[in-house]
N, C-alpha and C positions, 0 to 999 in steps of 0.2 A: 546497021541499025543504030541510030543515035542513042546515047544514054538517056534514061528518064531523069526527071528532076530529083527523084529519090536517090539515084546513083550519084548525081552531082553532090548532093548534100552528104552522102555517106563518105565520099572521098575528100570532102572539104577539110582542111587542116584547121582545128579549133582548139580552144582552151577550156578545160573543165575545172571549176573550183567546187570542191565538195567538202562538206563538214560531216563527219561520220560520228554518230552518237550511239551510246549504249555501253556495253562492256567491251571496250576496244583498246584499253591500255593494259599492259602487263600480260598480254596473251599472244604476242607475236604478230599483231596486226600490221605493223609497219613493214616487217620482213615479208609478210604475205603480199602486201600491196606492191612492194618492190619486185618480187618474183613475177607477179602477174603483169606488171608494167613491162618488164624485160621481155617476156614472152610475146606480148602484143606490140612491141616496138613503140611504146609510149614513153615520153620524156617528161621530167618534172621532179616533184618531191612529195614526201609524206613526212608529217611530224605530229608529235603529241602536243596538245594544247593544255594550258593549266586547268581548264574546267573539266578535264577528263575526256574530251572529244579528240578526234584526229582530223587534221587538215590535210587534204590532198589537192595539189595543183598539178595538172597534167595537160600535155599537148600531144596531139596526134590526129589521125583522121577521125571524123565523127563516128564512123563504124567501129574503129578500134576502141574509142573512148566509151561507146555504149557497152561493149563487151567488158571493158574495164570496170565500168559502173556496176554491171551485174556482179562481178567478182567482189567489189567493195561491199555490196549488199550482203553477199554470202559470208565473207570473212573466213578466217581459219576456224577450225572445228570448235574451239573453246570460246568463241566470241558470241555476243548477243547484240547484234546491230539492231537498234530500235528505230533509227531514222538516218537518212542521208539527205542533207540539204544540198541542192545542186544549182549552180549558176554557170551558164555558158557565155564565153567571151570570144573575141577575136584572138587568134594565136599571135604571140609576140616573137616566137622563134628564138628565145633566149636560153633554153635548156639544152644541156648535153647529158644524155643518159637520164636515169631516174635514181634519185638519191634519198636516203633517210637523213633528215635534218634533226639536229638535237638542240 
């Protein structure tokens, strides 16, 4: 039986650009994101931004990135994520692993 269009989209390799806002700095958010990315096989980076938000750029299958996005919304226990702005792009394939950038 052929895959449905939804299966094709779920397996498509894409890039997620996310800006996470709320109480997300100084609470282990970057390490949390790195841990979840590693478990899901997602590549890219996470970094704090000067305005107090966190930037996440990640590539993987659409399905893995949707699960990653759910984790980004949840955050570690001490965070208060108030908003996650998301943009989807075509994957570039330039990342090796998932890093915390400073």
